[in-house]
C-alpha positions as CSV (number, residue, x, y, z in Angstrom):
1,M,-223.0,169.3,-65.4
2,C,-224.8,171.7,-63.1
3,I,-222.9,172.5,-59.9
4,R,-224.9,174.4,-57.3
5,D,-223.2,177.2,-55.5
6,S,-222.7,176.5,-51.8
7,S,-224.2,179.8,-50.8
8,E,-227.4,178.9,-52.7
9,D,-227.5,175.6,-50.8
10,R,-227.2,177.6,-47.5
11,V,-230.0,179.9,-48.5
12,Q,-232.3,176.9,-49.3
13,E,-231.4,175.3,-46.0
14,M,-232.1,178.6,-44.2
15,R,-235.5,178.9,-45.8
16,R,-236.4,175.3,-44.8
17,S,-235.4,176.0,-41.2
18,M,-237.4,179.3,-41.1
19,R,-240.7,177.5,-41.6
20,P,-242.9,178.1,-38.6
21,P,-244.7,175.4,-36.7
22,G,-247.8,174.3,-38.5
23,G,-246.2,174.8,-41.9
24,V,-247.7,178.2,-42.7
25,M,-245.4,180.6,-44.5
26,L,-245.7,184.2,-43.2
27,R,-244.2,187.4,-44.4
28,S,-245.1,189.7,-41.5
29,S,-243.1,189.3,-38.2
30,K,-246.3,190.4,-36.3
31,A,-248.3,187.6,-38.1
32,R,-245.6,185.1,-37.1
33,V,-245.9,186.0,-33.4
34,F,-249.7,185.6,-33.5
35,F,-249.5,182.4,-35.5
36,A,-247.0,180.9,-33.0
37,R,-249.4,181.7,-30.2
38,A,-252.3,180.2,-32.2
39,H,-250.3,177.1,-32.9
40,R,-249.5,176.6,-29.2
41,A,-253.2,177.1,-28.3
42,M,-254.2,174.6,-31.0
43,Q,-251.8,172.0,-29.5
44,S,-253.4,172.5,-26.1
45,Q,-256.9,172.5,-27.7
46,D,-257.5,176.1,-26.5
47,W,-259.7,176.9,-29.5
48,A,-260.8,180.3,-28.3
49,Q,-257.2,181.5,-28.0
50,A,-256.3,179.9,-31.3
51,K,-259.2,181.7,-33.0
52,L,-258.2,185.1,-31.5
53,N,-254.6,184.8,-32.4
54,L,-255.3,183.6,-36.0
55,Q,-257.7,186.5,-36.4
56,M,-254.8,188.8,-35.3
57,A,-252.4,187.2,-37.6
58,L,-254.9,187.6,-40.5
59,Q,-255.1,191.4,-39.7
60,N,-251.4,191.5,-40.6
61,E,-251.7,189.2,-43.6
62,P,-255.3,189.4,-44.9
63,D,-254.4,187.7,-48.2
64,N,-252.8,184.6,-46.6
65,D,-254.9,181.6,-47.6
66,A,-253.1,179.2,-45.3
67,L,-254.0,181.4,-42.3
68,K,-257.6,181.5,-43.5
69,A,-257.6,177.7,-43.7
70,K,-256.2,177.3,-40.2
71,L,-258.9,179.7,-38.9
72,E,-261.6,177.6,-40.6
73,E,-260.0,174.4,-39.0
74,V,-260.2,176.0,-35.6
75,L,-263.8,177.2,-36.2
76,D,-264.8,173.6,-37.2
77,R,-263.2,172.3,-34.0
78,M,-265.1,174.8,-31.9
79,K,-268.4,173.8,-33.6
80,S,-267.7,170.1,-33.0
81,G,-267.0,170.6,-29.3
């Protein structure tokens, strides 16, 4: 029988609740700020602001593939009008 420690459960719950909007996991607090701005811009279809803020987030986390994918998504939206 495996009984999970309640503190472990709390840690798991905290990690789930810390996921930013858009589902992108970020290590840098600066990247989080820029991604939050980008996410709001994407929701309002302000693709230029979304692009700018994703580029700024990527400066703080250049190895983050999820951020790169979001930027590609925004660039595709900009191309399609």
